[in-house]
C-alpha positions as CSV (number, residue, x, y, z in Angstrom):
1,M,11.0,-27.3,-27.3
2,S,12.9,-24.1,-27.9
3,N,12.3,-20.8,-26.1
4,D,11.3,-19.3,-29.4
5,D,8.5,-21.8,-29.7
6,L,7.4,-21.4,-26.1
7,F,7.6,-17.6,-25.7
8,S,7.1,-14.4,-27.6
9,E,8.5,-11.0,-26.7
10,Q,7.5,-7.5,-27.3
11,W,8.2,-4.0,-25.9
12,V,5.5,-2.7,-23.6
13,K,5.0,0.5,-21.6
14,V,3.9,0.3,-17.9
15,T,2.8,3.4,-16.1
16,L,3.5,3.4,-12.4
17,P,2.3,5.9,-9.9
18,P,5.0,7.7,-7.9
19,E,4.4,5.7,-4.7
20,E,5.4,2.5,-6.5
21,L,8.9,3.9,-7.3
22,P,11.9,3.3,-4.9
23,G,12.5,6.2,-2.5
24,Y,9.1,7.6,-2.7
25,K,8.3,9.9,0.3
26,G,4.6,10.5,0.4
27,E,2.4,12.4,2.8
28,R,2.3,11.1,6.4
29,I,-1.1,11.3,8.1
30,V,-1.7,10.8,11.8
31,C,-4.2,8.3,13.0
32,A,-7.0,9.9,15.0
33,G,-7.2,6.7,17.2
34,C,-3.7,5.9,18.3
35,G,-1.6,8.8,17.0
36,E,0.7,6.6,14.8
37,G,1.8,7.9,11.4
38,I,0.2,6.4,8.4
39,N,2.2,6.1,5.1
40,F,1.5,5.2,1.5
41,Q,-2.3,6.0,1.5
42,R,-3.0,3.2,3.9
43,E,-5.5,5.2,5.9
44,V,-9.1,4.3,6.4
45,R,-11.7,7.1,6.5
46,R,-14.5,6.3,8.8
47,D,-17.2,8.6,10.4
48,G,-15.2,11.7,9.5
49,K,-12.0,10.3,11.1
50,I,-8.7,9.1,9.6
51,L,-7.6,5.9,11.1
52,C,-4.8,3.4,10.7
53,R,-5.9,-0.1,9.6
54,S,-5.4,-1.4,13.1
55,C,-7.7,1.1,14.7
56,A,-10.2,0.5,11.9
57,G,-10.3,-3.2,12.8
58,E,-8.3,-4.3,9.8
59,R,-5.1,-5.4,11.5
60,Y,-3.1,-8.3,10.0
61,Y,-2.0,-9.7,13.3
62,Q,-3.6,-11.2,16.4
63,E,-2.7,-10.1,19.9
64,I,-1.6,-12.9,22.2
65,S,-2.7,-12.6,25.8
C-alpha cells in the first residue's frame, strides 16, 4: 500500500507556552521544606507553603537504607 493511501497531511498550528520552548528560563521558587530551588512550575502549594514535590510526598524515587 502506498503512503498516499495510508496517510494524509495538512498544515496545522500548535500553540506552545513559553516554558515548552528550548532555553526557557522561568521563575525559580524556593521550597519552604528543604530550601531547594523549584523550576518550571513544579511546586506544590499546601497549607499556605510552597513545597517541592519531594517534600510534598510526591517524589519519584525511593530512598535505600
